[in-house]
MOPAC internal coordinates of N, CA, C and O (Angstrom, degrees):
PM7 1SCF
backbone

  N    0.0000 0     0.00 0     0.00 0    0    0    0
  C    1.4808 1     0.00 0     0.00 0    1    0    0
  C    1.5190 1   105.99 1     0.00 0    2    1    0
  O    1.2310 1   122.10 1   -49.16 1    3    2    1
  N    1.3648 1   113.58 1   130.84 1    3    2    1
  C    1.4563 1   119.73 1   176.90 1    5    3    2
  C    1.4535 1   112.67 1  -107.07 1    6    5    3
  O    1.2310 1   121.29 1   -17.96 1    7    6    5
  N    1.2815 1   115.14 1   162.04 1    7    6    5
  C    1.5130 1   120.74 1   177.76 1    9    7    6
  C    1.4387 1   107.05 1  -116.66 1   10    9    7
  O    1.2310 1   121.16 1   -38.51 1   11   10    9
  N    1.3870 1   115.38 1   141.49 1   11   10    9
  C    1.4640 1   121.97 1   176.21 1   13   11   10
  C    1.4899 1   109.06 1  -107.68 1   14   13   11
  O    1.2310 1   120.85 1   -48.19 1   15   14   13
  N    1.3197 1   115.98 1   131.81 1   15   14   13
  C    1.4587 1   122.20 1   177.72 1   17   15   14
  C    1.5353 1   104.76 1  -107.31 1   18   17   15
  O    1.2310 1   120.91 1   -51.07 1   19   18   17
  N    1.3792 1   115.86 1   128.93 1   19   18   17
  C    1.4341 1   121.48 1   179.11 1   21   19   18
  C    1.5123 1   105.44 1  -116.47 1   22   21   19
  O    1.2310 1   120.92 1   -55.42 1   23   22   21
  N    1.3041 1   115.85 1   124.58 1   23   22   21
  C    1.4577 1   122.90 1   169.76 1   25   23   22
  C    1.5643 1   104.22 1   -85.00 1   26   25   23
  O    1.2310 1   122.23 1   -50.94 1   27   26   25
  N    1.2717 1   113.34 1   129.06 1   27   26   25
  C    1.4196 1   115.41 1  -175.09 1   29   27   26
  C    1.5734 1   113.44 1   -78.70 1   30   29   27
  O    1.2310 1   119.24 1    84.16 1   31   30   29
  N    1.2346 1   119.05 1   -95.84 1   31   30   29
  C    1.4764 1   119.10 1  -175.88 1   33   31   30
  C    1.5338 1   111.62 1   -94.27 1   34   33   31
  O    1.2310 1   120.79 1    18.20 1   35   34   33
  N    1.2532 1   116.10 1  -161.80 1   35   34   33
  C    1.4917 1   122.64 1  -174.91 1   37   35   34
  C    1.5425 1   109.57 1   -59.19 1   38   37   35
  O    1.2310 1   120.25 1   -36.52 1   39   38   37
  N    1.3088 1   117.13 1   143.48 1   39   38   37
  C    1.4693 1   121.28 1   177.39 1   41   39   38
  C    1.4954 1   112.37 1   -55.20 1   42   41   39
  O    1.2310 1   119.69 1   -43.87 1   43   42   41
  N    1.2586 1   118.20 1   136.13 1   43   42   41
  C    1.5036 1   121.76 1   178.29 1   45   43   42
  C    1.4610 1   114.22 1    84.63 1   46   45   43
  O    1.2310 1   120.10 1  -179.89 1   47   46   45
  N    1.3723 1   117.41 1     0.11 1   47   46   45
  C    1.4958 1   119.14 1  -177.69 1   49   47   46
  C    1.5534 1   105.49 1  -111.63 1   50   49   47
  O    1.2310 1   120.71 1   -80.13 1   51   50   49
  N    1.2698 1   116.25 1    99.87 1   51   50   49
  C    1.5084 1   118.83 1  -177.18 1   53   51   50
  C    1.4807 1   110.80 1   -87.36 1   54   53   51
  O    1.2310 1   118.67 1   145.78 1   55   54   53
  N    1.3091 1   120.13 1   -34.22 1   55   54   53
  C    1.4727 1   119.03 1  -178.68 1   57   55   54
  C    1.4839 1   118.90 1   -55.74 1   58   57   55
  O    1.2310 1   119.52 1   132.26 1   59   58   57
  N    1.3634 1   118.52 1   -47.74 1   59   58   57
  C    1.4805 1   120.02 1   176.01 1   61   59   58
  C    1.4823 1   112.82 1   -60.03 1   62   61   59
  O    1.2310 1   119.35 1   143.21 1   63   62   61
  N    1.3648 1   118.84 1   -36.79 1   63   62   61
  C    1.4213 1   121.76 1   179.27 1   65   63   62
  C    1.5878 1   110.81 1   -65.87 1   66   65   63
  O    1.2310 1   120.36 1   140.45 1   67   66   65
  N    1.2844 1   116.91 1   -39.55 1   67   66   65
  C    1.4722 1   121.08 1   177.45 1   69   67   66
  C    1.5345 1   110.59 1   -63.91 1   70   69   67
  O    1.2310 1   120.63 1   138.04 1   71   70   69
  N    1.3472 1   116.41 1   -41.96 1   71   70   69
  C    1.4922 1   120.74 1  -179.86 1   73   71   70
  C    1.5058 1   106.06 1   -64.74 1   74   73   71
  O    1.2310 1   118.20 1   135.86 1   75   74   73
  N    1.3315 1   121.04 1   -44.14 1   75   74   73
  C    1.4199 1   123.46 1   178.72 1   77   75   74
  C    1.5260 1   113.79 1   -61.22 1   78   77   75
  O    1.2310 1   120.18 1   136.22 1   79   78   77
  N    1.3444 1   117.26 1   -43.78 1   79   78   77
  C    1.4762 1   118.90 1   176.88 1   81   79   78
  C    1.5259 1   110.57 1   -61.79 1   82   81   79
  O    1.2310 1   119.87 1   136.82 1   83   82   81
  N    1.3141 1   117.85 1   -43.18 1   83   82   81
  C    1.4559 1   121.64 1  -177.84 1   85   83   82
  C    1.5669 1   111.10 1   -66.17 1   86   85   83
  O    1.2310 1   120.92 1   139.08 1   87   86   85
  N    1.3143 1   115.84 1   -40.92 1   87   86   85
  C    1.4604 1   119.00 1  -178.38 1   89   87   86
  C    1.5553 1   110.97 1   -74.06 1   90   89   87
  O    1.2310 1   120.57 1   148.14 1   91   90   89
  N    1.3000 1   116.52 1   -31.86 1   91   90   89
  C    1.4838 1   117.65 1   173.92 1   93   91   90
  C    1.5217 1   115.53 1   -57.72 1   94   93   91
  O    1.2310 1   121.73 1   145.61 1   95   94   93
  N    1.3931 1   114.29 1   -34.39 1   95   94   93
  C    1.4001 1   121.40 1   175.22 1   97   95   94
  C    1.5575 1   113.08 1   -78.47 1   98   97   95
  O    1.2310 1   121.28 1   162.47 1   99   98   97
  N    1.3028 1   115.15 1   -17.53 1   99   98   97
  C    1.4690 1   121.14 1   175.78 1  101   99   98
  C    1.5601 1   111.21 1    86.74 1  102  101   99
  O    1.2310 1   119.76 1  -152.01 1  103  102  101
  N    1.3293 1   118.06 1    27.99 1  103  102  101
  C    1.3856 1   123.56 1   179.63 1  105  103  102
  C    1.5261 1   114.88 1  -103.01 1  106  105  103
  O    1.2310 1   119.64 1   -39.42 1  107  106  105
  N    1.2880 1   118.29 1   140.58 1  107  106  105
  C    1.4663 1   120.16 1   171.00 1  109  107  106
  C    1.5356 1   103.66 1   -80.18 1  110  109  107
  O    1.2310 1   122.56 1    -9.51 1  111  110  109
  N    1.3244 1   112.69 1   170.49 1  111  110  109
  C    1.4732 1   121.30 1   176.81 1  113  111  110
  C    1.5229 1   109.64 1   -56.80 1  114  113  111
  O    1.2310 1   122.01 1   130.76 1  115  114  113
  N    1.3481 1   113.76 1   -49.24 1  115  114  113
  C    1.5039 1   119.15 1  -178.78 1  117  115  114
  C    1.4767 1   112.20 1   -60.80 1  118  117  115
  O    1.2310 1   119.35 1   138.85 1  119  118  117
  N    1.3260 1   118.84 1   -41.15 1  119  118  117
  C    1.4848 1   123.91 1   179.17 1  121  119  118
  C    1.5580 1   111.36 1   -65.67 1  122  121  119
  O    1.2310 1   121.51 1   138.22 1  123  122  121
  N    1.3403 1   114.72 1   -41.78 1  123  122  121
  C    1.4547 1   120.58 1   175.83 1  125  123  122
  C    1.5035 1   112.15 1   -62.01 1  126  125  123
  O    1.2310 1   120.26 1   136.93 1  127  126  125
  N    1.2820 1   117.10 1   -43.07 1  127  126  125
  C    1.5313 1   122.80 1   178.52 1  129  127  126
  C    1.5338 1   108.18 1   -62.50 1  130  129  127
  O    1.2310 1   119.95 1   134.60 1  131  130  129
  N    1.3184 1   117.69 1   -45.40 1  131  130  129
  C    1.4499 1   119.61 1   179.91 1  133  131  130
  C    1.4900 1   114.39 1   -62.91 1  134  133  131
  O    1.2310 1   120.68 1   139.02 1  135  134  133
  N    1.3541 1   116.31 1   -40.98 1  135  134  133
  C    1.4467 1   122.14 1  -173.97 1  137  135  134
  C    1.5533 1   108.56 1   -77.66 1  138  137  135
  O    1.2310 1   118.29 1   147.72 1  139  138  137
  N    1.2943 1   120.86 1   -32.28 1  139  138  137
  C    1.4678 1   123.78 1   179.79 1  141  139  138
  C    1.5156 1   111.72 1   -91.95 1  142  141  139
  O    1.2310 1   120.46 1   168.98 1  143  142  141
  N    1.3469 1   116.72 1   -11.02 1  143  142  141
  C    1.4122 1   120.29 1  -177.55 1  145  143  142
  C    1.5694 1   115.11 1    61.82 1  146  145  143
  O    1.2310 1   122.38 1  -153.26 1  147  146  145
  N    1.3364 1   113.05 1    26.74 1  147  146  145
  C    1.4942 1   122.05 1   176.92 1  149  147  146
  C    1.5634 1   104.72 1  -104.23 1  150  149  147
  O    1.2310 1   120.94 1   -32.93 1  151  150  149
  N    1.3045 1   115.80 1   147.07 1  151  150  149
  C    1.4334 1   121.98 1   179.78 1  153  151  150
  C    1.5475 1   111.09 1   -62.61 1  154  153  151
  O    1.2310 1   119.47 1   -46.20 1  155  154  153
  N    1.3235 1   118.61 1   133.80 1  155  154  153
  C    1.4561 1   122.70 1   177.75 1  157  155  154
  C    1.5408 1   111.27 1   -53.99 1  158  157  155
  O    1.2310 1   119.97 1   145.99 1  159  158  157
  N    1.2957 1   117.67 1   -34.01 1  159  158  157
  C    1.4732 1   122.02 1  -177.42 1  161  159  158
  C    1.5665 1   109.01 1   -67.83 1  162  161  159
  O    1.2310 1   120.68 1   143.79 1  163  162  161
  N    1.2982 1   116.31 1   -36.21 1  163  162  161
  C    1.5017 1   122.13 1   177.70 1  165  163  162
  C    1.4827 1   108.75 1   -67.43 1  166  165  163
  O    1.2310 1   119.47 1   130.52 1  167  166  165
  N    1.3468 1   118.61 1   -49.48 1  167  166  165
  C    1.4281 1   121.84 1   179.24 1  169  167  166
  C    1.5381 1   112.80 1   -59.33 1  170  169  167
  O    1.2310 1   121.67 1   139.86 1  171  170  169
  N    1.3144 1   114.41 1   -40.14 1  171  170  169
  C    1.4575 1   120.72 1  -178.81 1  173  171  170
  C    1.5782 1   108.71 1   -66.45 1  174  173  171
  O    1.2310 1   121.23 1   137.78 1  175  174  173
  N    1.3170 1   115.26 1   -42.22 1  175  174  173
  C    1.4350 1   120.42 1   178.74 1  177  175  174
  C    1.6143 1   108.20 1   -60.60 1  178  177  175
  O    1.2310 1   120.89 1   134.71 1  179  178  177
  N    1.2986 1   115.91 1   -45.29 1  179  178  177
  C    1.4588 1   118.12 1   177.30 1  181  179  178
  C    1.5306 1   113.30 1   -57.75 1  182  181  179
  O    1.2310 1   121.55 1   130.95 1  183  182  181
  N    1.2997 1   114.64 1   -49.05 1  183  182  181
  C    1.4529 1   118.88 1  -178.22 1  185  183  182
  C    1.4446 1   114.96 1   -69.86 1  186  185  183
  O    1.2310 1   120.01 1   151.40 1  187  186  185
  N    1.3462 1   117.59 1   -28.60 1  187  186  185
  C    1.4979 1   121.55 1   179.65 1  189  187  186
  C    1.5431 1   109.32 1   -93.04 1  190  189  187
  O    1.2310 1   119.59 1   178.83 1  191  190  189
  N    1.3602 1   118.38 1    -1.17 1  191  190  189
  C    1.4383 1   122.53 1  -173.75 1  193  191  190
  C    1.4722 1   114.65 1    52.71 1  194  193  191
  O    1.2310 1   120.40 1  -138.18 1  195  194  193
  N    1.3351 1   116.83 1    41.82 1  195  194  193
  C    1.4544 1   123.12 1   175.33 1  197  195  194
  C    1.5060 1   106.64 1   -94.56 1  198  197  195
  O    1.2310 1   121.67 1  -105.32 1  199  198  197
  N    1.3414 1   114.40 1    74.68 1  199  198  197
  C    1.5055 1   120.37 1  -176.73 1  201  199  198
  C    1.5434 1   111.74 1   -59.65 1  202  201  199
  O    1.2310 1   119.61 1   151.15 1  203  202  201
  N    1.2803 1   118.34 1   -28.85 1  203  202  201
  C    1.5154 1   118.43 1  -176.73 1  205  203  202
  C    1.5249 1   109.56 1   -72.13 1  206  205  203
  O    1.2310 1   118.91 1   163.66 1  207  206  205
  N    1.3354 1   119.67 1   -16.34 1  207  206  205
  C    1.4581 1   122.23 1  -178.44 1  209  207  206
  C    1.4923 1   111.93 1   -90.19 1  210  209  207
  O    1.2310 1   120.32 1  -177.62 1  211  210  209
  N    1.3179 1   117.00 1     2.38 1  211  210  209
  C    1.4820 1   120.81 1  -177.50 1  213  211  210
  C    1.5404 1   109.39 1   -98.52 1  214  213  211
  O    1.2310 1   121.36 1   -20.86 1  215  214  213
  N    1.3332 1   115.01 1   159.14 1  215  214  213
  C    1.4497 1   119.96 1   179.84 1  217  215  214
  C    1.4824 1   110.54 1   -72.40 1  218  217  215
  O    1.2310 1   120.55 1    11.79 1  219  218  217
  N    1.3101 1   116.55 1  -168.21 1  219  218  217
  C    1.4597 1   125.64 1   177.23 1  221  219  218
  C    1.5459 1   108.73 1   -39.20 1  222  221  219
  O    1.2310 1   120.37 1   -43.81 1  223  222  221
  N    1.3413 1   116.89 1   136.19 1  223  222  221
  C    1.4857 1   119.79 1  -175.36 1  225  223  222
  C    1.4854 1   115.19 1   -56.73 1  226  225  223
  O    1.2310 1   120.82 1   141.90 1  227  226  225
  N    1.3259 1   116.03 1   -38.10 1  227  226  225
  C    1.5030 1   120.78 1  -177.25 1  229  227  226
  C    1.5139 1   106.72 1   -66.85 1  230  229  227
  O    1.2310 1   120.07 1   134.49 1  231  230  229
  N    1.3193 1   117.47 1   -45.51 1  231  230  229
  C    1.4805 1   121.35 1  -178.97 1  233  231  230
  C    1.5039 1   110.61 1   -67.94 1  234  233  231
  O    1.2310 1   120.56 1   139.91 1  235  234  233
  N    1.3518 1   116.53 1   -40.09 1  235  234  233
  C    1.4780 1   117.98 1   176.65 1  237  235  234
  C    1.4997 1   113.89 1   -63.63 1  238  237  235
  O    1.2310 1   120.51 1   145.90 1  239  238  237
  N    1.3523 1   116.63 1   -34.10 1  239  238  237
  C    1.4547 1   120.63 1   177.92 1  241  239  238
  C    1.5586 1   111.12 1   -65.73 1  242  241  239
  O    1.2310 1   120.96 1   139.92 1  243  242  241
  N    1.3273 1   115.78 1   -40.08 1  243  242  241
  C    1.4532 1   118.90 1   171.47 1  245  243  242
  C    1.4889 1   116.20 1   -61.33 1  246  245  243
  O    1.2310 1   119.96 1   137.88 1  247  246  245
  N    1.2966 1   117.69 1   -42.12 1  247  246  245
  C    1.4474 1   124.05 1   178.58 1  249  247  246
  C    1.5077 1   108.28 1   -65.64 1  250  249  247
  O    1.2310 1   118.67 1   138.83 1  251  250  249
  N    1.2997 1   120.13 1   -41.17 1  251  250  249
  C    1.4903 1   123.78 1   178.88 1  253  251  250
  C    1.5514 1   108.02 1   -64.09 1  254  253  251
  O    1.2310 1   119.39 1   133.74 1  255  254  253
  N    1.2899 1   118.77 1   -46.26 1  255  254  253
  C    1.4841 1   119.60 1  -179.98 1  257  255  254
  C    1.4745 1   111.35 1   -61.24 1  258  257  255
  O    1.2310 1   120.06 1   140.24 1  259  258  257
  N    1.3293 1   117.49 1   -39.76 1  259  258  257
  C    1.4556 1   121.25 1   177.19 1  261  259  258
  C    1.5401 1   111.67 1   -66.43 1  262  261  259
  O    1.2310 1   119.85 1   144.23 1  263  262  261
  N    1.2930 1   117.89 1   -35.77 1  263  262  261
  C    1.4361 1   120.58 1   178.65 1  265  263  262
  C    1.5608 1   111.60 1   -69.31 1  266  265  263
  O    1.2310 1   120.74 1   136.77 1  267  266  265
  N    1.3117 1   116.19 1   -43.23 1  267  266  265
  C    1.4666 1   120.78 1   178.83 1  269  267  266
  C    1.4831 1   110.36 1   -67.32 1  270  269  267
  O    1.2310 1   119.93 1   136.84 1  271  270  269
  N    1.2611 1   117.75 1   -43.16 1  271  270  269
  C    1.5098 1   118.26 1  -179.90 1  273  271  270
  C    1.4843 1   112.76 1   -67.12 1  274  273  271
  O    1.2310 1   118.76 1   153.61 1  275  274  273
  N    1.3454 1   119.97 1   -26.39 1  275  274  273
  C    1.4578 1   124.20 1   172.14 1  277  275  274
  C    1.5025 1   112.42 1   -52.87 1  278  277  275
  O    1.2310 1   121.30 1   145.85 1  279  278  277
  N    1.3613 1   115.11 1   -34.15 1  279  278  277
  C    1.4880 1   120.58 1  -176.75 1  281  279  278
  C    1.5122 1   109.56 1   -90.85 1  282  281  279
  O    1.2310 1   119.43 1   177.48 1  283  282  281
  N    1.3513 1   118.69 1    -2.52 1  283  282  281
  C    1.3964 1   120.34 1  -179.87 1  285  283  282
  C    1.5048 1   113.98 1    78.78 1  286  285  283
  O    1.2310 1   120.81 1  -162.16 1  287  286  285
  N    1.3188 1   116.06 1    17.84 1  287  286  285
  C    1.4930 1   121.82 1  -178.56 1  289  287  286
  C    1.5087 1   108.88 1   -93.18 1  290  289  287
  O    1.2310 1   120.86 1   -19.75 1  291  290  289
  N    1.3056 1   115.96 1   160.25 1  291  290  289
  C    1.4312 1   125.94 1   176.81 1  293  291  290
  C    1.5181 1   108.34 1   -70.08 1  294  293  291
  O    1.2310 1   120.10 1   -55.12 1  295  294  293
  N    1.3097 1   117.42 1   124.88 1  295  294  293
  C    1.4747 1   122.23 1  -177.83 1  297  295  294
  C    1.5311 1   113.15 1   -66.83 1  298  297  295
  O    1.2310 1   119.96 1   153.40 1  299  298  297
  N    1.2775 1   117.69 1   -26.60 1  299  298  297
  C    1.4376 1   120.75 1  -179.05 1  301  299  298
  C    1.5497 1   110.46 1   -73.99 1  302  301  299
  O    1.2310 1   120.10 1   180.00 1  303  302  301

C-alpha cells in the first residue's frame, strides 16, 4: 500500500493551504474556531497570513500545529 503526498498551494504560502483544509472539511471559520477552541481572530490571522496579528511566535506555532492536526494533516 502506497501513500500519496499532495502539496497544496504555492510553496511558502501557508494561508491558502489552511483555507483549503478547512473548506475540504466543510467548515466555516467560525465553526472551525468553535470545534478547535481556538480564537477566530487567530485562525483568520493564520489564513490571511497576518503574522503581526498573532501572539508570541512560539505560542502561535503551537496553535498552528494544533489547528493543522485537527484536520489530520501533516504538521510539517
